[in-house]
C-alpha positions in Angstrom: 0.0 0.0 0.0 1.2 3.5 -0.8 1.0 6.3 1.7 -1.5 9.0 0.9 0.5 11.7 2.8 2.3 14.2 0.6 6.0 13.9 0.5 8.0 16.4 2.5 10.0 18.8 0.4 13.8 18.2 0.4 15.6 20.8 2.5 18.8 22.2 1.3 21.8 22.7 3.7 22.3 26.4 4.1 25.9 27.0 5.0 25.3 30.6 5.7 22.6 29.9 8.4 24.9 30.5 11.4 25.9 33.9 9.9 22.2 34.8 9.2 21.3 33.9 12.8 24.3 36.0 14.1 23.3 39.0 11.9 19.6 38.8 13.0 20.6 38.5 16.6 22.9 41.5 16.3 20.1 43.5 14.8 17.8 42.6 17.6 20.4 43.6 20.2 20.9 47.0 18.4 17.2 47.7 18.4 16.9 46.7 22.0 19.8 48.9 23.0 18.4 51.8 21.1 15.0 51.5 22.7 16.6 51.1 26.1 18.6 54.2 25.5 15.5 56.2 24.7 13.6 54.9 27.7 16.5 55.6 30.1 17.3 59.0 28.7 13.7 60.5 28.4 11.8 58.6 31.2 14.5 58.2 33.8 16.7 61.2 32.9 19.7 58.8 33.2 21.2 57.9 29.8 23.1 54.7 29.3 26.5 56.1 28.3 27.8 52.9 26.9 24.8 51.9 24.7 25.5 54.3 21.9 29.1 53.2 21.5 28.1 49.5 21.7 25.3 50.0 19.1 27.7 51.6 16.7 30.2 48.8 17.2 27.5 46.2 16.5 26.3 48.0 13.4 29.8 47.7 11.9 30.0 44.0 12.8 26.5 43.3 11.5 27.4 45.0 8.2 30.5 42.9 7.6 29.0 39.6 8.7 25.9 40.4 6.7 28.1 41.1 3.7 29.4 37.5 3.9 25.8 36.2 3.8 25.1 38.4 0.8 28.2 37.0 -0.9 27.1 33.5 -0.3 23.7 34.2 -1.8 25.2 36.0 -4.7 22.9 39.0 -4.0 25.3 41.9 -4.0 24.0 44.9 -5.9 24.7 44.5 -9.6 23.5 45.7 -12.9 23.0 42.7 -15.2 21.3 44.4 -18.2 24.3 43.9 -20.6 25.5 40.7 -19.0 22.1 39.1 -19.6 22.3 40.0 -23.3 25.7 38.2 -23.7 26.0 34.6 -24.8 26.2 32.0 -22.0 29.9 31.4 -22.2 30.8 35.1 -22.2 28.4 35.7 -19.3 30.2 33.0 -17.3 33.6 34.5 -18.1 32.4 38.0 -17.0 30.9 36.6 -13.8 34.1 34.7 -12.9 36.2 37.7 -13.7 33.9 39.8 -11.4 34.5 37.3 -8.6 38.2 37.3 -9.2 38.3 41.1 -9.0 36.2 40.9 -5.8 38.7 38.4 -4.3 41.6 40.8 -5.1 39.8 43.7 -3.6 38.9 41.8 -0.5 42.4 40.4 -0.1 43.8 43.9 -0.1 41.1 45.2 2.2 41.6 42.3 4.7 45.3 42.7 4.8 45.2 46.5 5.3 42.5 46.2 8.0 44.5 43.6 9.8 47.5 46.0 9.9 45.2 48.8 11.2 43.8 46.5 13.9 47.3 45.8 15.2 48.0 49.6 15.4 44.7 50.5 17.1 44.8 47.8 19.7 47.2 49.9 21.8 44.2 52.3 22.5 40.9 51.7 24.2 37.5 52.8 23.0 36.1 55.9 24.8 33.6 54.3 27.1 33.7 50.5 26.5 36.6 48.7 28.0 37.6 47.2 24.6 40.6 47.9 22.4 39.9 50.5 19.6 40.9 47.9 17.1 37.6 46.0 17.8 35.8 48.2 15.3 38.3 47.6 12.5 38.5 43.9 13.4 35.0 43.6 11.8 36.5 44.5 8.4 39.2 41.8 8.9 36.8 39.1 10.0 34.2 40.1 7.4 36.8 40.2 4.6 38.0 36.7 5.5 34.4 35.4 5.6 33.7 37.0 2.2 36.9 35.6 0.7 36.0 32.1 1.9 32.4 32.4 0.6 33.3 33.7 -2.8 35.9 30.9 -3.2 33.3 28.4 -2.2 30.9 29.8 -4.7 33.5 29.7 -7.4 34.4 26.1 -6.8 31.0 24.8 -5.9 29.0 26.7 -8.6 28.0 23.6 -10.5 26.8 21.9 -7.4 25.0 25.0 -6.2 23.3 25.5 -9.5 21.7 22.0 -9.1 20.3 22.8 -5.7 19.3 26.4 -6.3 16.1 27.5 -4.7 13.5 29.9 -6.3 15.2 32.8 -4.4 18.6 32.1 -6.0 17.4 32.5 -9.6 19.0 35.9 -9.9 22.2 34.8 -8.3 25.6 35.8 -9.6 26.7 32.3 -10.6 
């Protein structure tokens, strides 16, 4: 006898899921801190001095971690009008060239940000008891994550194309 229950859809492994969760949690913390700052400042007349600096720090980290997620999904801002008019082989060459240029840029950015982090770690942030390089460290970590993700997309592009979801139809592969 055959089962009359509908088959469950196959779920795809999302390698960026931990980064998505981290980015979402960071956004929730930023919103909570901002609301707490408003409440403490205007209702209790006692502002939280550290919340503004922590919120700015978290926005920088969220931006770079979120950029790695966007790289994994192939959803960075792009104008594909002319690329879509090209033959498939030329389109693939253009997209691979684009990814190689991105890798070169991210390599330079990551290296330079690492050097700046080392210099800034001798100072502390104004209110939080953290090294000043903590802000710039987001660029280093985000750059490394983006490099890894772009390389994974380059080498796994055929496998990814086979398991692409409806949302990935406009991806940069």
